[in-house]
C-alpha positions in Angstrom: 0.0 0.0 0.0 2.9 2.4 0.8 4.4 1.9 -2.6 1.0 2.7 -4.2 0.8 6.0 -2.2 4.4 6.8 -3.3 3.5 6.4 -7.0 0.4 8.5 -6.6 2.4 11.3 -4.9 5.1 11.1 -7.7 2.4 11.5 -10.4 0.9 14.5 -8.7 4.3 16.1 -8.3 5.0 15.6 -12.0 1.7 17.2 -12.9 2.5 20.2 -10.8 6.0 20.5 -12.3 4.6 20.7 -15.8 3.1 24.1 -15.0 6.6 25.6 -14.3 8.5 23.6 -17.0 8.0 26.1 -19.8 10.0 29.0 -18.2 12.8 26.6 -17.2 13.1 25.1 -20.7 13.3 28.6 -22.3 16.2 29.5 -20.0 18.0 26.3 -20.8 17.5 26.7 -24.5 19.0 30.2 -24.4 22.0 28.9 -22.5 22.6 26.1 -25.0 22.4 28.5 -27.9 24.8 30.9 -26.3 27.3 28.0 -25.8 26.9 27.0 -29.5 28.0 30.6 -30.4 31.1 30.2 -28.2 31.8 26.7 -29.7 31.8 28.2 -33.2 34.0 31.1 -32.1 36.6 28.6 -30.7 36.4 26.5 -33.8 37.0 29.5 -36.1 40.0 30.4 -34.0 41.4 26.9 -34.2 40.9 26.5 -30.4 39.6 22.9 -30.8 40.3 22.0 -27.1 38.1 24.9 -25.9 35.4 24.0 -28.6 35.2 20.4 -27.4 35.0 21.4 -23.7 32.2 24.0 -24.4 30.3 21.6 -26.6 30.3 19.0 -23.8 28.5 21.5 -21.6 25.9 22.2 -24.3 25.3 18.5 -24.8 24.8 18.0 -21.0 22.3 20.9 -20.8 20.4 19.6 -23.9 20.1 16.1 -22.3 19.0 17.7 -19.0 16.2 19.6 -20.9 15.5 16.5 -23.1 15.8 18.9 -26.1 16.2 16.3 -28.9 16.9 19.0 -31.6 19.8 20.5 -29.7 21.2 17.1 -28.6 21.3 16.1 -32.3 22.8 19.5 -33.2 25.6 18.9 -30.5 26.4 15.6 -32.1 26.5 17.2 -35.6 28.9 19.9 -34.4 31.1 17.2 -32.8 31.1 15.4 -36.2 32.1 18.7 -38.0 35.0 19.2 -35.6 36.2 15.6 -36.2 35.9 16.0 -40.0 38.1 19.1 -39.8 40.7 17.0 -37.9 40.4 14.2 -40.5 38.9 11.7 -38.0 36.2 10.5 -40.3 35.3 7.2 -38.6 34.7 9.0 -35.2 32.7 11.7 -37.1 30.4 9.1 -38.6 29.7 7.7 -35.1 28.5 11.1 -34.0 26.4 11.5 -37.2 24.8 8.1 -36.5 23.7 9.3 -33.0 22.4 12.5 -34.5 20.4 10.8 -37.2 18.9 8.3 -34.7 17.6 11.2 -32.6 16.4 13.2 -35.6 14.4 10.3 -37.0 12.7 9.7 -33.7 11.8 13.4 -33.2 10.8 14.0 -36.9 13.4 16.8 -37.3 13.7 16.8 -41.1 15.8 19.9 -41.4 18.3 18.6 -38.8 18.4 15.3 -40.7 19.2 17.1 -44.0 22.0 19.0 -42.1 23.4 15.6 -41.0 23.2 14.2 -44.5 25.3 17.2 -45.7 27.9 16.4 -43.1 27.9 12.7 -44.1 28.5 13.9 -47.7 31.6 15.9 -46.6 32.9 12.9 -44.6 32.4 10.7 -47.7 34.3 13.2 -49.8 37.2 13.1 -47.4 37.2 9.2 -47.6 37.1 9.4 -51.4 33.6 7.8 -51.5 32.4 10.2 -54.1 29.2 8.3 -55.2 28.0 8.2 -51.6 28.7 11.9 -51.2 26.6 12.7 -54.3 23.7 10.7 -52.9 23.9 12.3 -49.5 24.0 15.9 -51.0 21.0 15.2 -53.4 18.9 13.7 -50.5 19.7 16.8 -48.4 18.7 19.2 -51.2 15.4 17.3 -51.7 14.5 17.7 -48.0 15.4 21.5 -48.0 13.4 22.0 -51.2 10.3 20.2 -49.8 10.5 22.2 -46.6 11.2 25.4 -48.5 14.4 26.0 -46.5 16.1 27.6 -49.5 18.9 29.4 -47.5 20.3 25.9 -46.6 20.8 25.2 -50.4 23.9 27.4 -50.3 25.7 25.2 -47.8 24.9 22.1 -49.9 26.1 24.0 -53.0 29.4 24.8 -51.2 29.8 21.1 -50.2 29.3 20.1 -53.8 31.9 22.6 -54.8 34.3 20.8 -52.4 33.4 17.5 -54.0 34.2 18.8 -57.5 37.5 20.2 -56.2 38.4 16.7 -55.0 37.4 15.3 -58.4 39.6 17.8 -60.2 36.6 19.3 -62.1 37.5 22.9 -61.3 35.1 24.7 -63.8 32.1 22.9 -62.2 33.5 23.6 -58.8 33.6 27.3 -59.5 30.0 27.3 -60.6 28.8 25.5 -57.4 31.0 27.7 -55.2 29.8 31.0 -56.8 26.2 29.8 -56.5 26.7 29.2 -52.8 27.3 32.9 -52.1 26.0 34.6 -50.0 25.9 32.1 -47.2 23.3 32.9 -44.6 24.2 31.3 -41.2 23.8 32.7 -37.7 26.9 31.0 -36.4 29.6 31.0 -39.2 28.4 33.1 -42.1 31.6 35.1 -42.4 33.8 32.0 -41.8 32.1 30.1 -44.6 32.2 33.1 -47.0 36.0 33.3 -46.5 36.3 29.6 -47.0 34.3 29.7 -50.3 36.5 32.6 -51.6 39.6 30.5 -50.6 38.2 27.5 -52.6 37.4 29.7 -55.6 41.0 31.1 -55.5 42.4 27.5 -55.5 40.1 26.5 -58.4 41.1 29.5 -60.4 44.8 28.8 -59.7 44.4 25.3 -61.0 42.8 26.6 -64.2 45.7 29.1 -64.6 43.6 32.2 -63.9 46.1 33.7 -61.5 44.6 37.2 -61.5 41.2 35.9 -60.4 42.9 33.6 -58.0 44.9 36.4 -56.4 41.7 38.6 -56.0 39.7 35.8 -54.4 42.6 34.9 -52.0 43.1 38.6 -51.0 39.3 38.9 -50.3 39.4 35.6 -48.3 42.4 36.9 -46.3 40.7 40.3 -45.6 37.7 38.5 -44.1 39.8 36.1 -42.1 41.9 39.0 -40.8 38.7 41.0 -39.9 37.2 38.2 -37.9 40.3 36.5 -36.6 40.1 33.1 -38.4 43.8 31.9 -38.1 43.5 28.7 -40.1 41.9 30.5 -43.0 44.5 33.2 -42.8 47.3 30.6 -42.9 45.7 28.9 -45.9 45.3 32.3 -47.6 48.9 33.2 -47.1 50.0 29.8 -48.4 47.9 30.2 -51.6 49.0 33.8 -52.2 52.6 32.5 -51.8 52.0 29.9 -54.5 50.3 32.4 -56.8 53.1 34.9 -56.4 55.7 32.2 -57.0 53.9 31.1 -60.2 53.7 34.7 -61.5 57.4 35.5 -60.6 56.4 38.1 -58.0 59.2 37.0 -55.7 59.1 39.7 -53.1 55.3 39.1 -52.6 56.0 35.3 -52.5 58.6 35.8 -49.7 56.3 38.0 -47.7 53.4 35.6 -47.9 55.6 32.6 -47.1 56.9 34.4 -43.9 53.3 35.2 -42.9 52.2 31.6 -43.4 55.0 30.2 -41.3 54.4 32.7 -38.6 50.7 31.8 -38.5 51.5 28.1 -38.5 54.0 28.4 -35.6 51.5 30.3 -33.5 48.3 28.4 -34.3 49.7 24.9 -34.3 52.3 25.1 -31.6 53.3 22.0 -29.7 51.4 23.1 -26.6 48.2 23.8 -28.6 48.3 20.4 -30.3 48.8 18.7 -26.9 45.8 20.5 -25.4 43.6 19.6 -28.4 44.7 15.9 -28.2 44.1 15.8 -24.4 40.6 17.4 -24.7 39.6 15.1 -27.6 40.9 12.0 -25.8 39.0 12.9 -22.6 35.8 13.4 -24.5 36.2 10.2 -26.5 36.6 8.2 -23.3 33.5 9.9 -21.7 31.5 9.4 -24.9 32.2 5.7 -24.9 31.4 5.4 -21.2 28.1 7.2 -21.8 27.2 4.8 -24.6 27.9 1.8 -22.2 25.9 3.4 -19.4 23.0 4.2 -21.8 22.9 0.5 -22.9 23.0 -0.6 -19.2 20.2 1.9 -18.4 18.0 0.5 -21.2 18.4 -3.0 -19.8 17.5 -1.8 -16.2 14.5 0.2 -17.5 13.3 -3.0 -19.3 13.4 -4.9 -16.0 11.8 -2.1 -14.2 9.0 -2.0 -16.8 8.1 -5.6 -16.0 7.8 -4.8 -12.3 5.8 -1.7 -12.8 3.3 -3.5 -15.1 2.1 -5.5 -12.1 1.0 -2.2 -10.4 -0.9 -1.0 -13.5 -4.3 -2.3 -12.4 -3.9 -0.8 -8.9 -3.0 2.7 -10.3 -5.6 2.7 -13.2 -8.2 4.6 -11.3 -5.7 7.2 -10.0 -4.2 7.6 -13.5 -7.7 8.1 -15.0 -8.4 10.9 -12.6 -5.0 12.6 -13.3 -5.4 12.1 -17.0 -8.8 13.6 -16.9 -7.5 16.7 -15.1 -4.6 17.0 -17.5 -6.9 16.6 -20.5 -9.0 19.5 -19.3 -5.9 21.6 -18.7 -4.5 20.6 -22.1 -7.8 21.4 -23.8 -7.8 24.9 -22.3 -4.2 25.4 -23.2 -4.8 24.2 -26.7 -7.7 26.7 -27.1 -5.4 29.5 -25.9 -2.7 28.3 -28.3 -5.1 28.2 -31.2 -6.2 31.8 -30.5 -2.6 32.9 -30.0 -1.6 31.3 -33.3 -4.5 32.9 -35.1 -3.4 36.3 -33.6 0.2 35.6 -34.6 -0.9 34.7 -38.2 -2.9 37.9 -38.4 -0.1 40.0 -37.0 2.4 38.4 -39.4 0.1 39.2 -42.3 -0.2 42.8 -41.1 3.6 43.0 -40.7 4.1 41.6 -44.2 1.7 44.2 -45.6 3.4 46.9 -43.6 6.8 45.8 -44.9 5.5 45.8 -48.6 4.0 49.3 -48.0 7.2 50.5 -46.5 9.2 49.2 -49.4 6.8 50.8 -51.9 7.0 54.1 -49.9 10.8 53.9 -50.1 10.7 53.4 -53.8 8.2 56.2 -54.2 10.3 58.5 -52.0 13.4 57.8 -54.1 11.6 58.3 -57.4 9.9 61.5 -56.0 13.2 63.0 -54.8 14.8 62.1 -58.1 12.0 63.6 -60.2 11.8 66.7 -58.0 15.6 67.3 -58.0 15.6 66.7 -61.8 12.7 69.1 -62.5 14.2 71.8 -60.1 17.3 72.0 -62.3 15.5 73.7 -65.2 14.1 76.7 -63.3 17.3 76.8 -61.2 19.3 77.0 -64.5 17.2 80.2 -65.3 18.0 81.7 -61.9 21.7 81.0 -61.9 22.1 81.8 -65.6 20.3 85.1 -65.5 22.1 86.1 -62.3 25.5 85.4 -64.0 24.5 87.5 -67.0 23.2 90.4 -64.8 26.4 90.4 -62.8 28.4 90.9 -66.0 26.3 93.9 -67.1 27.9 96.3 -64.5 25.0 96.5 -62.0 24.9 99.3 -59.4 26.4 98.5 -55.9 23.1 97.7 -54.2 22.0 95.7 -57.2 25.3 93.8 -57.1 24.8 92.8 -53.4 21.3 91.5 -54.2 22.6 89.6 -57.2 25.4 88.0 -55.2 23.0 86.9 -52.6 20.8 85.4 -55.3 23.8 83.6 -56.8 24.8 82.3 -53.3 21.3 81.0 -52.8 21.2 79.4 -56.2 24.6 77.7 -55.6 23.4 76.5 -52.2 20.2 75.0 -53.6 22.2 73.3 -56.4 24.5 71.7 -53.9 21.5 70.5 -51.8 19.9 69.0 -54.9 23.2 67.3 -55.9 23.5 65.8 -52.4 20.0 64.5 -52.4 20.5 62.9 -55.9 23.8 61.3 -54.7 22.1 59.8 -51.6 19.3 58.5 -53.8 21.7 56.9 -56.2 23.5 55.2 -53.3 20.3 54.0 -51.7 19.0 52.7 -55.0 22.4 51.0 -55.7 22.8 52.9 -58.9 26.5 53.5 -58.3 29.3 51.2 -59.3 33.0 51.4 -58.7 35.1 52.2 -61.8 38.7 51.2 -62.2 40.8 53.8 -64.2 44.4 55.0 -64.1 44.4 58.0 -61.8 47.0 60.5 -60.7 46.3 60.8 -56.9 48.5 63.9 -56.4 46.6 65.7 -59.2 43.2 64.7 -57.9 44.0 66.0 -54.4 45.6 69.2 -55.7 42.4 69.8 -57.8 40.4 69.5 -54.6 42.7 72.0 -52.8 42.4 74.4 -55.7 38.6 74.1 -55.9 38.3 74.8 -52.1 40.9 77.6 -51.9 38.2 80.3 -52.0 36.2 78.6 -49.3 39.4 78.4 -47.2 40.0 82.1 -47.5 36.5 82.9 -46.2 37.4 81.7 -42.7 41.1 82.6 -43.0 42.2 78.9 -43.2 45.1 77.2 -44.9 45.0 73.8 -46.7 48.1 71.6 -46.5 48.7 68.6 -48.7 51.2 66.0 -47.4 51.9 63.0 -49.6 54.2 60.1 -48.9 57.0 60.1 -51.5 56.6 56.3 -52.0 53.1 56.8 -53.6 53.3 55.9 -57.3 52.3 58.6 -59.8 49.6 56.4 -61.2 47.3 53.9 -59.4 44.1 52.1 -60.5 40.9 53.4 -58.8 37.8 55.5 -59.1 38.9 59.2 -59.5 35.3 60.6 -59.3 34.4 58.9 -56.0 37.8 59.9 -54.4 37.2 63.5 -55.5 33.7 63.5 -54.0 35.0 62.0 -50.7 37.7 64.6 -50.3 35.5 67.5 -51.4 33.1 66.6 -48.7 35.7 65.9 -45.9 37.9 69.0 -46.6 34.8 71.2 -47.2 33.4 70.0 -43.8 36.7 70.8 -42.0 36.9 74.2 -43.6 33.3 75.1 -42.5 34.0 74.3 -38.9 37.5 75.8 -38.7 38.4 79.5 -38.4 41.9 81.0 -38.6 43.3 77.4 -38.6 44.8 74.7 -40.7 43.3 71.7 -42.6 45.7 68.9 -43.5 45.3 66.2 -46.1 47.7 63.4 -45.2 48.4 60.3 -47.3 50.8 57.6 -46.3 51.7 54.1 -47.6 50.3 51.6 -45.1 51.3 48.4 -47.0 52.9 47.9 -50.4 53.2 44.7 -52.5 54.5 44.1 -56.0 51.1 44.6 -57.7 49.0 46.5 -55.1 49.3 49.2 -52.5 47.3 50.2 -49.4 47.1 53.9 -48.7 46.0 55.5 -45.5 44.2 58.9 -45.8 43.5 61.4 -43.1 41.8 64.9 -43.1 42.8 66.7 -40.0 41.7 70.1 -38.7 42.0 72.2 -35.6 38.5 73.5 -35.6 35.6 73.3 -33.1 35.6 69.5 -32.8 32.8 67.1 -32.2 31.3 66.0 -28.8 31.4 62.3 -27.9 27.6 62.1 -27.9 27.3 63.6 -31.4 30.0 61.3 -32.8 27.5 58.4 -32.7 25.1 60.1 -35.1 27.4 62.4 -37.2 27.3 60.0 -40.2 23.4 59.9 -40.3 21.5 61.7 -43.0 20.8 65.4 -42.2 22.8 65.1 -38.9 24.2 68.6 -38.0 25.2 68.1 -34.4 22.7 70.6 -33.0 20.2 73.3 -34.0 22.7 76.0 -33.0 25.4 74.5 -35.2 23.0 74.3 -38.1 21.9 77.9 -37.8 25.5 79.1 -37.4 27.3 77.0 -40.1 24.4 75.9 -42.4 24.7 72.9 -44.7 22.5 70.0 -45.5 24.0 67.4 -43.2 24.4 64.9 -46.1 28.2 65.3 -46.7 29.5 62.7 -44.2 26.6 60.3 -45.1 27.8 60.4 -48.7 31.4 59.9 -47.6 30.5 56.9 -45.5 28.4 55.3 -48.3 31.1 55.9 -51.0 33.8 54.4 -48.8 31.6 51.3 -48.2 31.5 51.0 -52.1 35.3 51.1 -52.0 35.3 48.4 -49.3 36.6 50.8 -46.6 35.4 52.3 -43.4 35.6 55.9 -42.1 37.2 56.4 -38.7 36.6 59.5 -36.5 38.8 61.0 -33.8 37.8 64.3 -32.3 38.2 66.4 -29.1 35.7 69.2 -28.5 37.5 72.6 -29.0 40.7 71.0 -30.3 39.9 69.6 -33.7 38.8 66.6 -35.7 40.5 63.8 -37.8 38.7 61.7 -40.3 40.7 58.7 -41.7 40.3 55.6 -43.8 42.4 53.2 -45.8 41.9 51.9 -49.4 43.5 49.2 -51.4 44.6 50.1 -55.0 46.1 48.1 -57.8 49.3 49.5 -59.2 48.9 50.9 -62.7 51.0 49.6 -65.6 51.0 53.1 -67.1 54.4 54.7 -67.5 55.2 56.4 -64.2 56.2 59.8 -65.6 54.5 63.0 -66.4 53.3 63.3 -70.0 53.0 66.8 -71.3 50.3 67.3 -73.8 50.1 70.1 -76.3 47.1 72.3 -75.4 45.8 75.0 -77.6 45.2 78.3 -75.9 41.5 79.0 -75.1 40.9 82.7 -75.3 38.7 85.3 -76.9 40.3 84.7 -80.3 39.3 81.0 -80.2 35.8 81.7 -79.0 35.1 84.5 -81.5 35.6 82.1 -84.4 33.2 79.4 -83.2 29.8 78.6 -84.6 27.7 76.7 -82.2 24.5 74.7 -82.7 22.3 74.8 -79.5 19.7 72.0 -79.3 17.2 73.1 -76.5 13.4 72.9 -76.3 13.0 75.3 -73.3 12.7 78.9 -74.5 14.2 80.5 -71.3 17.2 78.2 -71.5 17.6 79.1 -75.2 17.8 82.8 -74.3 20.2 82.3 -71.4 22.6 79.9 -73.1 22.7 81.9 -76.3 23.5 85.1 -74.4 26.3 83.3 -72.5 27.7 82.1 -75.9 27.4 85.6 -77.5 29.2 87.2 -74.5 32.3 85.3 -75.5 31.8 86.2 -79.2 30.4 82.8 -80.4 27.7 82.7 -83.0 24.8 80.4 -82.3 21.9 78.6 -84.2 19.1 77.1 -82.2 17.3 73.8 -82.8 14.0 73.4 -80.9 14.1 69.6 -81.0 16.1 66.5 -82.1 14.7 66.4 -85.7 15.6 70.0 -86.3 19.1 69.4 -84.9 19.7 66.6 -87.4 18.5 68.7 -90.4 20.7 71.8 -89.3 23.7 69.5 -88.7 23.4 68.1 -92.3 23.0 71.5 -93.9 25.5 73.6 -92.0 29.0 73.3 -90.7 29.4 73.9 -86.9 32.4 73.8 -84.6 30.4 72.3 -81.7 26.9 71.0 -80.8 25.4 71.6 -77.4 22.8 68.8 -77.1 20.0 68.8 -74.5 19.1 65.2 -73.6 15.4 65.4 -72.5 13.3 66.8 -75.4 9.9 66.0 -76.9 10.0 63.9 -80.0 13.3 62.1 -80.0 15.8 62.4 -77.2 19.1 64.1 -77.4 20.9 60.7 -77.3 18.9 59.4 -80.3 19.6 62.7 -82.2 23.3 62.3 -81.4 23.4 58.7 -82.7 21.8 59.9 -86.0 24.3 62.8 -86.4 27.2 60.4 -85.8 26.0 58.4 -88.8 27.1 61.2 -91.2 29.5 63.3 -89.0 31.8 61.5 -86.5 34.2 64.5 -86.1 32.2 67.4 -84.7 32.4 67.5 -80.8 29.0 67.1 -79.1 28.5 68.1 -75.4 25.4 66.7 -73.6 23.4 69.2 -71.5 21.4 67.3 -68.9 19.8 67.5 -65.4 21.0 64.0 -64.5 18.3 61.9 -62.8 18.4 58.8 -60.7 18.0 56.4 -63.7 20.5 58.1 -66.0 24.0 56.8 -66.5 26.7 59.1 -68.1 28.2 56.1 -69.8 25.1 56.1 -72.0 26.0 59.6 -73.2 29.5 58.5 -74.3 28.2 55.4 -76.0 25.7 57.4 -78.0 28.6 59.6 -79.3 28.8 62.5 -76.9 32.3 63.9 -76.2 31.5 65.4 -72.8 28.7 66.1 -70.4 27.7 69.3 -68.6 25.1 69.1 -65.8 22.4 71.7 -65.6 22.5 74.2 -64.1 26.1 74.6 -65.1 28.6 77.1 -63.7 29.8 79.5 -66.5 33.5 78.9 -66.0 33.0 75.1 -66.2 30.7 75.6 -69.2 33.3 77.7 -71.1 36.1 75.3 -70.1 34.2 72.3 -71.5 33.6 74.1 -74.8 37.3 75.1 -75.0 38.5 71.5 -74.2 36.1 69.9 -76.7 37.0 72.3 -79.5 40.8 72.3 -79.0 40.7 68.5 -78.8 38.9 68.4 -82.1 41.4 70.7 -83.7 44.3 68.6 -82.5 42.8 65.4 -84.0 42.2 67.2 -87.3 
């Protein structure tokens, strides 16, 4: 009778504990997931001893919580660790345990992950047919369950298979299809690994340039996240590529780095620790298997004894089951309502997300259209202001006109900044690689901002490392935009001070160079609390700063976005009242262009040249016709006007002109189409495109259509005349 009472008490206790089990399980699950993150961190840093120790803790917690998904995941991670260490037989033992649990619990996604690991183990053991079968079965499960992000891992694994088979072209296809890899634990690690495999495949195919780029990208990721094994492999591959391409200095450098990493990562002490930790776990794992088999035998015997008490406890169990059934029914009803609410909220969130995306697109298109349309009336304002200033106005009129000119220039800068931000957000910008003279680009920046510097009695200093080559390969326009914004920003917040542009060589190899840039001022500085938001759009520090110094607050946002395109990151150091330093580093390829200054013959552009020119202006806007014609006549140039593209083609056929100024957006046919038609019968005459560039326009389209240059409306007179001079003198030199 006492034993019956004990069993009844035990059943009631279990029923009571079920009420509190949910909170306990959630805490345990969070703890296990945190340990998994630590395990992967140790694995990526080649700290296998620490990884094994941490993973043992996760496995113990998962067993305590009877969490079959995480128990199986623990065994999967153990298998991956053992595959990395080429202990394939032991790895398969863990995979067997994981698969057994996953089949019992119905964890199909986990089972597919196990199949992927089995495939990798089979590849290591040269059992390629088995590997293909495992990978195909895993892909089928992921497809059925719509877990498409997991396809990338299987694709990467197939890439490894083709690498082992020596089918490098097929390997490259699979590896490229695997990117980007979405994984909460080792996304960056796998991305670096894929790039390393791509580099090896390209090297095998003799594509050393592609191999070098992939290896450098893999190395940069491995350096950023401290993946020593991948760093070591990257250095070794870069050494082999450099040796194959006779870049001996690079080869020596990479070999030294590889040996240095090998000695630090795989030191004798480290290997001993890994061996001891693995051996200890192997012993414990085998003991657990024996104990588990013994427990199963004891449980079977105990079941026989308990069955004798079944009839006695039937009534008690029925009561308890009835109570639990009522409780479960109520809980189930609550869950159903909760699920319905969640489905409704998810649908609402999805609709809100789609609306937000449409709103973002509408905003971008709206800003693009508005900024584009504002340029036409703004051209009238700035153009007429320029003409009036040249007609000897009275002193009070001149003050008003200068204020009008300043407002027009400010509005134009604001429109340009909005258009630039829109292009970046819409991903309309791409990085170009051209030969550039860095010293000239920076000197042009200094020259263009010299007037701004004088306004606050500032001086700009340019300090260049003598080791910088005259020509490097990069994007000159984006570099100019970055420094115009940074230096302009420093000049605005500095009075009676100095702004320094400092460029130093950070690292130099045979075919590439890494330059460190800094823009340093001794102005008002930036407070610590504002440094966190200074790169946000329209951020100005404070209302007082905005009122005193003005500006749109978009300059630093543009700089940050442009540097991200160049795979760099802006750094900020500032002390309030002492000054600010913005710095960043960029990798460049060395140019094969002859490293010497080439003097070109340039024809003088003066009144005599302009007075002889006959210009065809193609423009549909009457106000723009009047303003542009007056600007041309001021310099002594004669001008015919075409109101549309068709009239421009007819006039170009009938008359001889020295230059055509072609508006792009016109009714009928566009300026680009008209240019293409003119080029069919005249491929010599210079054509300058006049356009208010919008978000969807690409200046490359202008050059492909046959334009020689582009001037953006509203244009500054000095730039306008300079473009005309350069186009005409260039045409004369060719002829």
